[in-house]
KEKE-3310 file (N, C-alpha, C; in steps of 0.2 Angstrom, whole numbers, plus 5000, padded with zeros to 4 digits):
npx = (5018:5030:5028:5035:5041:5039:5024:5020:5019:5018:5011:4998:4993:4994:4983:4974:4974:4970:4956:4954:4958:4945:4936:4937:4934:4920:4916:4917:4908:4897:4898:4898:4884:4874:4876:4886:4902:4914:4927:4920:4922:4936:4938:4933:4932:4930:4928:4935:4945:4954:4964:4958:4949:4959:4971:4974:4972:4983:4992:4989:4993:5009:5011:5014:5019:5030:5030:5037:5047:5055:5059:5068:5077:5082:5077:5066:5059:5048:5036:5033:5028:5013:5006:4991:4981:4968:4953:4952:4969:4971:4965:4975:4987:4987:4985:4997:5005:5000:5004:5017:5022:5017:5027:5036:5043:5047:5059:5067:5060:5062:5075:5078:5074:5073:5083:5087:5080:5079:5069:5066:5063:5064:5074:5074:5074:5071:5072:5069:5067:5068:5052:5049:5048:5037:5027:5021:5024:5021:5009:4997:4995:4995:4981:4975:4973:4966:4955:4950:4948:4939:4929:4922:4921:4909:4901:4899:4887:4891:4889:4894:4901:4904:4916:4919:4933:4938:4945:4950:4950:4963:4962:4962:4971)
npy = (4956:4959:4971:4970:4981:4977:4973:4984:4993:4990:4977:4987:4997:4989:4983:4994:4999:4990:4990:5001:5004:4995:5004:5015:5008:5005:5018:5021:5013:5019:5030:5025:5022:5034:5039:5050:5058:5052:5062:5072:5065:5068:5080:5085:5093:5092:5104:5122:5124:5112:5099:5091:5075:5071:5074:5068:5054:5055:5057:5045:5036:5039:5042:5027:5016:5026:5032:5016:5016:5029:5024:5012:5017:5027:5042:5053:5064:5077:5074:5085:5090:5085:5073:5077:5066:5055:5045:5034:5032:5035:5021:5013:5019:5013:5001:4997:5004:4996:4983:4984:4984:4972:4965:4962:4958:4954:4951:4964:4973:4971:4975:4989:4994:5005:5014:5028:5040:5055:5068:5081:5096:5106:5119:5113:5099:5087:5073:5057:5040:5025:5020:5029:5039:5029:5030:5043:5052:5045:5033:5044:5052:5044:5036:5047:5054:5043:5045:5056:5054:5044:5052:5063:5054:5050:5059:5062:5052:5043:5024:5018:5009:5010:4994:4995:5005:4998:4988:4972:4959:4955:4944:4927:4913)
npz = (5095:5082:5068:5054:5041:5028:5028:5034:5023:5009:5010:5016:5005:4994:4999:4997:4983:4976:4981:4977:4961:4962:4965:4957:4947:4947:4946:4932:4928:4932:4926:4911:4912:4916:4906:4911:4906:4908:4909:4917:4928:4933:4932:4942:4960:4975:4986:4979:4980:4984:4976:4959:4955:4946:4952:4966:4962:4955:4968:4978:4971:4969:4985:4984:4977:4974:4984:4989:4982:4989:5000:4998:4989:4996:4996:4993:4983:4976:4959:4952:4934:4933:4920:4913:4917:4907:4915:4912:4907:4923:4927:4923:4928:4943:4939:4937:4948:4957:4953:4954:4965:4969:4965:4972:4990:5006:5008:4998:5005:5020:5027:5024:5037:5048:5041:5034:5028:5016:5013:5000:4996:4986:4994:5004:5015:5022:5037:5039:5045:5039:5042:5053:5040:5032:5042:5048:5037:5024:5023:5030:5022:5007:5012:5015:4999:4993:5000:4999:4983:4984:4989:4978:4969:4978:4980:4966:4966:4962:4967:4983:4995:5013:5012:4999:4999:5008:5004:5000:5017:5026:5032:5047:5042)
capx = (5019:5031:5027:5042:5042:5035:5018:5017:5017:5020:5001:4992:4997:4992:4974:4969:4978:4966:4952:4956:4958:4939:4930:4938:4929:4914:4915:4917:4904:4891:4899:4894:4877:4870:4879:4890:4908:4923:4932:4919:4924:4942:4939:4930:4934:4928:4930:4940:4952:4956:4966:4954:4952:4966:4981:4969:4971:4992:4995:4987:5000:5016:5012:5011:5022:5034:5034:5041:5056:5060:5062:5072:5083:5085:5075:5059:5056:5042:5036:5034:5019:5011:5001:4987:4977:4961:4949:4956:4973:4972:4966:4979:4991:4983:4984:5003:5007:4998:5007:5025:5024:5014:5032:5043:5047:5049:5068:5065:5060:5064:5083:5078:5071:5080:5089:5089:5076:5075:5064:5070:5058:5068:5080:5073:5077:5067:5075:5066:5070:5061:5049:5045:5044:5030:5021:5021:5021:5020:5004:4995:4995:4991:4977:4970:4971:4963:4950:4946:4943:4932:4924:4923:4916:4904:4898:4898:4884:4895:4884:4900:4900:4912:4917:4922:4934:4942:4947:4948:4954:4971:4957:4968:4967)
capy = (4956:4964:4969:4971:4987:4976:4973:4988:4997:4986:4974:4993:4997:4983:4977:4999:5002:4985:4993:5010:5000:4993:5010:5017:5006:5008:5025:5020:5010:5026:5036:5021:5018:5035:5047:5054:5057:5054:5069:5077:5066:5070:5087:5085:5098:5095:5113:5125:5127:5106:5099:5090:5069:5069:5075:5062:5045:5055:5056:5040:5033:5044:5039:5019:5013:5034:5028:5014:5020:5027:5019:5007:5021:5034:5049:5056:5071:5079:5069:5088:5092:5075:5075:5079:5058:5053:5042:5025:5030:5034:5018:5013:5022:5014:4993:4999:5005:4987:4976:4983:4983:4964:4957:4966:4950:4957:4951:4968:4979:4974:4978:4997:4996:5011:5018:5036:5043:5062:5070:5084:5101:5114:5118:5111:5093:5086:5067:5053:5033:5020:5020:5038:5042:5028:5030:5050:5057:5043:5032:5048:5056:5039:5037:5055:5055:5038:5043:5060:5050:5041:5054:5066:5047:5048:5065:5061:5048:5033:5021:5015:5009:5011:4990:4996:5009:4996:4981:4963:4961:4950:4937:4922:4907)
capz = (5090:5079:5061:5046:5037:5021:5032:5038:5020:5004:5014:5014:5000:4991:4999:4997:4978:4973:4982:4974:4957:4961:4966:4949:4938:4947:4947:4927:4926:4932:4921:4905:4914:4920:4904:4911:4903:4912:4910:4918:4934:4932:4934:4950:4964:4980:4984:4977:4982:4983:4969:4956:4959:4942:4955:4970:4960:4954:4972:4978:4968:4972:4991:4988:4973:4975:4994:4995:4978:4992:5004:4995:4987:5004:4994:4990:4980:4974:4954:4945:4935:4931:4916:4912:4914:4906:4916:4907:4912:4927:4930:4922:4936:4948:4942:4933:4955:4962:4951:4955:4973:4970:4963:4981:4994:5012:5008:4996:5011:5028:5025:5026:5043:5053:5037:5034:5019:5014:5009:4998:4991:4984:4996:5008:5016:5030:5038:5044:5046:5037:5048:5053:5033:5030:5048:5050:5034:5018:5027:5032:5011:5004:5011:5013:4993:4992:5001:4993:4977:4985:4991:4971:4967:4980:4976:4956:4964:4963:4971:4982:5002:5017:5010:4992:5001:5016:4998:5003:5023:5029:5038:5046:5039)
cpx = (5025:5028:5032:5038:5037:5030:5017:5016:5016:5009:4997:4993:4992:4984:4972:4972:4972:4958:4950:4953:4949:4931:4929:4934:4919:4911:4913:4910:4897:4892:4892:4886:4873:4872:4884:4897:4914:4928:4928:4923:4933:4945:4940:4933:4929:4924:4936:4946:4958:4956:4960:4956:4959:4971:4977:4973:4981:4991:4993:4994:5008:5015:5010:5018:5029:5036:5038:5048:5059:5062:5067:5079:5086:5082:5071:5061:5052:5042:5036:5028:5017:5004:4995:4978:4973:4959:4953:4964:4975:4971:4973:4986:4991:4985:4995:5006:5007:5001:5014:5026:5021:5021:5040:5040:5047:5056:5071:5064:5064:5073:5085:5076:5076:5084:5086:5084:5074:5069:5066:5064:5063:5073:5081:5075:5077:5072:5070:5070:5064:5056:5045:5043:5035:5028:5018:5021:5017:5010:4996:4990:4992:4985:4969:4969:4964:4956:4946:4945:4940:4926:4922:4917:4906:4899:4898:4892:4885:4890:4888:4898:4907:4919:4921:4930:4941:4947:4944:4954:4954:4967:4964:4965:4965)
cpy = (4959:4960:4971:4976:4984:4976:4978:4994:4992:4982:4979:4994:4994:4980:4987:5001:4998:4988:5003:5010:4997:5001:5014:5012:5004:5013:5026:5017:5014:5029:5032:5024:5025:5044:5050:5056:5055:5060:5071:5076:5068:5075:5089:5090:5093:5101:5115:5126:5120:5105:5095:5082:5068:5067:5069:5057:5049:5053:5051:5034:5034:5040:5033:5017:5022:5030:5024:5012:5021:5029:5016:5013:5024:5042:5050:5064:5072:5072:5076:5088:5086:5078:5072:5071:5058:5047:5035:5023:5030:5027:5014:5010:5016:5005:4993:4998:4997:4983:4977:4983:4976:4963:4959:4962:4957:4958:4961:4974:4982:4978:4983:5000:5000:5015:5025:5037:5050:5062:5079:5089:5105:5113:5118:5102:5091:5074:5063:5045:5032:5022:5025:5039:5038:5031:5035:5054:5051:5040:5036:5050:5048:5039:5043:5056:5050:5040:5050:5056:5046:5047:5058:5060:5045:5054:5065:5055:5041:5029:5014:5015:5008:5004:4993:5001:5005:4990:4976:4963:4956:4945:4931:4918:4903)
cpz = (5085:5073:5058:5043:5030:5024:5033:5031:5012:5005:5012:5010:4994:4990:4997:4988:4977:4974:4975:4967:4955:4961:4959:4942:4941:4946:4937:4924:4928:4929:4914:4909:4913:4913:4904:4907:4911:4914:4914:4927:4934:4932:4938:4956:4970:4983:4980:4974:4984:4975:4964:4959:4951:4947:4961:4965:4961:4960:4978:4978:4969:4980:4992:4983:4975:4983:4997:4991:4986:4999:5005:4993:4992:5001:4993:4988:4974:4966:4950:4944:4930:4924:4914:4910:4911:4911:4917:4909:4918:4932:4929:4928:4941:4945:4942:4944:4958:4959:4953:4959:4974:4968:4970:4987:5000:5011:5004:4999:5019:5028:5028:5031:5045:5047:5033:5022:5019:5009:5007:4996:4994:4986:5003:5010:5024:5031:5042:5044:5041:5039:5046:5049:5032:5038:5049:5043:5024:5016:5026:5025:5009:5004:5013:5006:4990:4994:4999:4988:4979:4985:4986:4970:4969:4977:4969:4957:4962:4967:4975:4989:5008:5013:5002:4993:5005:5008:5005:5008:5020:5036:5039:5043:5044)
residu = (MET:ALA:ILE:SER:LEU:TYR:ASP:ALA:SER:VAL:THR:CYS:TYR:LEU:GLN:THR:LEU:ALA:ALA:VAL:SER:GLY:PHE:LEU:GLU:LYS:GLY:LEU:ALA:HIS:CYS:ARG:ASP:ASN:GLY:ILE:ASP:PRO:ALA:GLU:ILE:VAL:GLU:THR:ARG:ILE:VAL:ALA:ASP:MET:ARG:PRO:PHE:ARG:PHE:GLN:ILE:HIS:SER:VAL:VAL:PHE:HIS:SER:ALA:GLY:ALA:ILE:GLU:ALA:ILE:ARG:SER:GLY:VAL:LEU:ARG:LEU:PRO:GLY:GLU:ARG:PRO:ALA:HIS:ASP:TYR:ALA:ALA:LEU:GLN:ALA:LEU:VAL:VAL:GLU:ALA:HIS:ASP:SER:LEU:ALA:LYS:LEU:THR:PRO:GLU:ASP:ILE:ASN:PRO:ARG:GLU:GLY:ALA:GLU:VAL:VAL:PHE:GLU:VAL:ARG:ASP:THR:LYS:ARG:LEU:PHE:THR:ALA:GLU:GLY:PHE:LEU:LEU:SER:PHE:SER:LEU:PRO:ASN:PHE:HIS:PHE:HIS:ALA:THR:THR:ALA:TYR:ASP:ILE:LEU:ARG:ALA:LYS:GLY:VAL:PRO:LEU:GLY:LYS:ARG:ASP:TYR:MET:GLY:ALA:LEU:ARG:LEU:LYS:ASN)
# end
């Protein structure tokens, strides 16, 4: 069975972005129910040398909607300094990324199969195929940051389970 570029990227991003949106909502409910200021979560890190929750959510958006834009344009550049979004704004970013990807069709993505994607960081350029970029860079980063955000919420006592991370399964009809 062949899998298309669209199926390997957009459908995976949509499933996990919906799950991230769901566990962010559970995190906010936990804050409300337990008198926790959501700003505390936004600044939480697992360990001191890791980036905070805010960065994890920014990265989930960058490595999904931003990655698809890179596949479409052929270039990925780091986003630079990001705003200090509050919890609600982070939730909105995830919804926006999901909604933008949900508008795409296979015809928007699949023609880029085999196309070059250049990752530019300062004076360095790394050349990928669209598939190599997706499978060796984009998806691993996306899942790393989604998992780290999930783990921060769990560490703060949010009652989440594996199903909250997995989201809706794509079962055979």
